[in-house]
C-alpha positions in Angstrom: 118.6 119.7 99.3 115.0 119.0 98.2 114.5 116.9 95.1 113.0 118.5 92.0 109.3 119.1 91.6 107.1 116.2 90.6 104.6 118.4 88.8 103.9 116.9 85.4 103.9 119.3 82.3 101.1 117.1 80.7 98.7 117.4 83.8 95.3 118.4 83.0 93.7 121.3 84.7 91.6 120.4 87.7 87.7 120.1 87.3 85.2 122.7 88.5 84.5 122.8 92.2 82.2 120.0 93.4 82.5 117.9 90.3 85.7 115.9 91.0 84.1 112.3 91.4 81.7 112.8 88.6 84.4 114.2 86.4 86.4 111.0 87.0 83.4 108.9 85.8 82.7 111.2 82.8 86.3 111.4 81.6 86.7 107.6 81.5 83.4 106.9 79.9 83.6 109.6 77.2 87.0 108.3 76.3 85.6 105.1 75.3 84.7 106.2 71.7 88.0 108.1 71.1 90.0 105.0 72.3 88.3 102.6 69.9 89.4 100.5 68.1 92.9 100.5 69.8 91.4 100.1 73.4 87.9 98.8 73.8 85.5 97.7 76.6 83.5 94.6 75.8 80.3 94.9 77.8 79.0 91.6 76.7 81.7 89.9 78.6 80.6 91.6 82.0 77.6 89.4 82.8 79.5 86.2 82.3 82.2 87.5 84.6 79.6 88.5 87.3 78.1 84.9 87.1 81.4 83.3 87.8 82.1 85.4 91.1 81.8 83.4 94.2 79.5 85.3 96.5 81.1 84.0 99.7 84.5 85.2 98.4 82.9 88.6 97.3 81.5 89.1 100.8 85.0 88.4 102.2 87.0 90.5 99.8 84.9 93.3 98.8 85.0 94.9 102.4 88.8 96.2 102.9 89.7 95.9 106.6 90.9 98.9 108.5 94.6 99.6 108.6 95.5 98.1 111.9 99.0 99.0 113.2 101.0 97.4 116.1 102.0 100.7 117.6 101.1 102.9 120.6 100.0 106.4 119.7 99.8 109.4 122.1 96.5 110.5 120.7 93.9 109.7 118.0 95.2 112.7 116.0 98.7 111.2 116.0 97.3 107.9 114.6 95.3 109.7 111.9 98.5 111.4 110.9 100.3 108.1 110.6 97.7 106.3 108.7 97.2 109.3 106.3 101.0 109.2 105.7 100.9 105.5 104.8 98.3 106.2 102.1 99.7 109.5 100.9 103.2 108.0 100.6 102.2 104.6 98.9 103.5 105.5 95.5 105.8 103.9 92.9 104.1 100.6 92.3 106.0 100.4 89.0 109.2 99.7 90.9 107.8 96.6 92.4 109.7 94.4 90.1 112.9 96.1 91.0 112.0 96.2 94.8 111.3 92.5 94.6 114.5 91.6 92.9 116.9 93.7 94.9 115.1 93.9 98.3 112.4 91.0 98.2 109.8 93.5 99.1 107.2 95.8 97.5 106.5 99.6 97.4 103.8 99.5 100.1 105.9 97.4 102.5 109.0 99.8 102.0 106.7 102.8 103.0 105.3 101.0 105.8 108.7 99.9 107.1 110.1 103.4 106.7 107.3 105.1 108.6 107.5 102.5 111.3 111.1 103.1 111.6 110.5 106.9 111.9 107.8 106.5 114.5 109.9 104.1 116.7 112.8 106.4 116.5 110.6 109.1 117.9 111.0 111.3 114.7 108.5 114.0 114.5 106.2 113.2 111.5 105.5 116.9 111.0 105.3 119.3 108.1 108.8 120.8 108.8 110.4 117.4 109.1 109.1 116.1 105.6 109.8 119.5 104.0 113.5 119.1 104.8 113.9 115.2 104.8 117.1 114.4 102.8 117.9 111.5 100.5 120.2 110.0 103.0 117.4 110.0 105.6 115.3 108.1 103.1 117.9 105.6 102.5 118.5 105.1 106.3 114.9 105.0 107.5 113.4 103.2 104.4 116.3 100.9 103.9 116.7 101.8 100.2 120.4 101.5 98.9 121.6 104.5 96.9 124.7 102.9 95.5 126.0 99.6 94.5 129.6 98.2 93.8 130.2 96.2 90.6 133.4 94.2 89.8 135.4 96.0 87.0 135.2 93.9 83.7 139.0 93.6 83.3 140.8 95.0 86.4 141.0 93.7 89.9 138.9 96.5 91.3 135.3 97.5 92.1 133.3 100.4 90.7 130.6 102.4 92.3 127.3 103.2 90.5 124.0 104.5 91.4 121.7 101.7 92.5 118.8 100.8 90.1 116.2 101.7 92.8 117.7 105.0 93.8 115.2 106.7 91.6 112.5 105.2 93.7 114.2 106.9 96.9 114.4 110.2 95.0 110.7 110.0 94.2 109.9 109.4 97.8 112.0 112.5 98.8 110.3 114.6 96.3 106.9 113.6 97.5 107.7 114.1 101.1 109.4 117.6 100.4 106.3 118.7 98.6 104.0 117.3 101.2 105.8 119.3 103.9 105.9 122.5 101.9 102.2 122.3 101.2 101.3 121.6 104.7 103.3 124.5 106.0 101.9 126.9 103.4 98.3 125.9 104.7 99.4 126.4 108.3 99.0 122.7 109.4 101.5 121.1 111.8 101.1 117.7 110.2 99.1 115.7 107.7 96.8 114.5 110.3 95.7 118.1 111.3 95.2 119.0 107.7 93.0 115.9 107.1 90.8 116.5 110.2 90.4 120.2 109.1 89.6 119.1 105.4 86.9 116.8 106.5 85.4 119.4 108.8 85.5 121.8 105.9 84.2 119.4 103.2 81.9 117.0 105.0 81.7 114.8 101.9 83.9 112.5 100.1 83.6 114.3 96.9 84.7 117.6 98.5 87.3 116.0 100.5 89.0 114.5 97.4 88.8 118.0 95.8 90.5 119.5 98.8 93.3 117.1 98.7 93.9 117.5 95.0 93.9 121.4 95.2 96.4 121.2 98.2 98.9 118.7 97.0 100.1 118.7 93.4 101.5 115.2 93.9 97.9 113.8 94.1 96.8 115.4 91.0 96.2 112.3 89.0 95.0 114.1 85.9 96.6 113.7 82.4 96.1 115.8 79.5 96.3 113.5 76.4 96.1 114.9 72.9 92.5 114.0 72.5 91.0 114.2 75.9 91.8 115.0 79.6 91.8 112.0 81.9 91.0 112.2 85.7 91.5 109.3 88.0 92.6 110.8 91.4 93.3 107.3 92.7 95.6 108.3 95.8 93.2 110.9 97.0 90.3 108.5 96.8 92.4 105.7 98.5 93.2 108.3 101.4 89.4 109.0 101.9 88.4 105.4 101.8 91.0 104.3 104.3 90.2 107.1 106.7 86.6 106.2 106.5 87.3 102.6 107.2 89.8 103.2 110.0 88.2 106.0 111.7 84.5 106.0 111.0 83.6 108.4 113.6 86.1 111.0 112.6 85.5 110.7 108.8 81.8 109.7 108.3 81.6 110.4 104.7 77.9 110.1 103.9 78.8 109.6 100.2 81.6 107.2 100.5 79.9 104.8 98.0 80.5 107.4 95.3 84.3 106.7 95.5 85.4 105.0 92.2 87.9 102.2 91.6 91.2 103.4 92.9 93.6 100.8 91.3 93.8 101.1 87.7 97.2 100.0 86.9 99.5 97.0 87.7 97.5 93.7 87.4 93.9 95.2 87.3 94.0 95.8 83.4 95.4 92.4 83.0 92.6 91.0 85.1 89.9 92.6 82.9 91.8 91.5 79.8 91.9 87.9 81.0 88.1 88.0 81.3 87.5 89.5 77.9 86.3 92.8 79.3 89.2 95.1 78.2 91.0 94.8 74.9 94.1 96.6 73.6 95.5 96.0 70.2 99.0 95.1 69.3 100.2 98.6 68.9 99.1 99.5 72.3 100.6 96.5 73.9 104.0 97.1 72.2 104.0 100.8 73.4 103.3 99.6 77.0 106.4 97.4 76.8 108.7 100.2 75.5 109.5 103.1 77.8 111.0 105.0 74.9 107.8 104.9 72.8 106.8 108.6 72.2 103.1 107.8 72.9 103.7 105.4 75.8 102.8 107.8 78.6 99.6 108.9 76.9 98.6 105.2 76.2 99.1 104.2 79.9 96.8 107.0 80.8 94.3 105.9 78.3 94.6 102.2 79.5 94.1 103.3 83.1 90.9 105.3 82.2 89.7 102.3 80.3 90.2 100.1 83.3 88.3 102.5 85.3 85.5 102.6 82.7 85.3 98.9 82.5 85.2 98.6 86.4 82.4 101.1 86.6 80.5 99.1 83.8 80.8 96.1 86.0 79.1 98.0 88.9 76.4 99.2 86.5 75.7 95.8 85.2 75.6 94.1 88.6 72.8 96.5 89.6 71.1 96.1 86.2 70.9 92.4 86.2 70.4 92.0 89.8 73.3 89.5 90.1 72.6 87.3 93.3 74.6 88.7 96.2 76.1 91.5 94.1 73.1 94.0 93.7 74.7 96.5 96.1 78.1 96.5 94.3 79.9 99.9 94.2 83.3 101.0 93.1 84.9 100.9 96.4 83.7 97.3 97.0 84.8 96.2 93.5 88.2 97.8 94.1 88.8 95.9 97.3 87.5 92.6 95.6 89.8 92.9 92.5 92.9 93.7 94.7 92.2 90.7 97.0 91.9 88.5 93.9 95.0 89.7 92.2 97.1 89.5 95.3 97.1 85.8 95.0 100.7 85.6 93.6 100.2 82.6 91.2 97.2 84.4 89.5 99.0 87.8 89.6 102.1 86.5 87.9 100.3 84.6 85.3 98.0 87.5 84.3 100.5 90.2 84.6 103.2 88.6 82.6 100.8 88.1 79.8 99.6 91.5 79.2 100.9 94.5 81.2 104.2 96.2 82.0 104.7 99.1 84.2 107.4 100.9 82.1 105.6 104.2 82.0 103.8 104.1 85.4 106.7 105.5 87.4 105.3 108.7 88.3 102.4 107.2 90.4 
């Protein structure tokens, strides 16, 4: 039985046609005055941050390598389908703590492992397959336990209860079911066929991101807060960027540099905070740590928007001051650089533990 819909009742309406990436920029920047003084961006801290960037490290990290897979594909279209699925289904970073605790892994590796298992088992990664995939299929191919046994506190017996990461498996099932249903509704046999057709229809990254968001509700990373709609569209942008990097002849987006920073949660807010660029007051920090706080979801959205705003301010400042080796910085390059830096475990643990929690990010 398909899992329930992931459509969020607080989702904001989609922007007008042709404005998606500009709306991402505008919504994060215009929120700055509404966020203050609870959440602020300190532009005075940006130039010192730029000055301490090692240019050689920047050159290495700012170009994210294509996704290379040790697999044999029957056709380029089959490979595009697989790579598209990896990016489409990489969700649930908020469960990384639990995934590390119970499985010694992370959300992206779980997704990659599961898709590799499906491919090597010759399962058809088609619209009809994903529309009907079951929770037990998820558990089997993605190696996610659904139950666990516990010793009874007083009797010589064991009890069975849902595993703490079962909800992550349910989120994957929901996302896959909705993906398959949307593809079938559009008349595409698989995601790869849709992506190729979407590029042919769009011709640009801006219109491609728009097509993805209009087709798949699970990609609609748009939150309606009481004061302001927030648009980020992180996964749709990540799909566009990865396809451009991995298949430049099939997805030659002329405006790929217009893509904004895709990663706005996890350690990136902490990174900006550690450099004095992003500041959140005590009330916000307490709400981020308390999943029952009534404003937690809205505040998470605001912090993500402020993170995006801060990153785009870094890009503007790099061009404005002509920082050596950084004059051509864009959102896509900064995104890759920041992720490369925070992947260093010692750095990531130090920064993340000091500022950020993922309690309310579990819908991404």
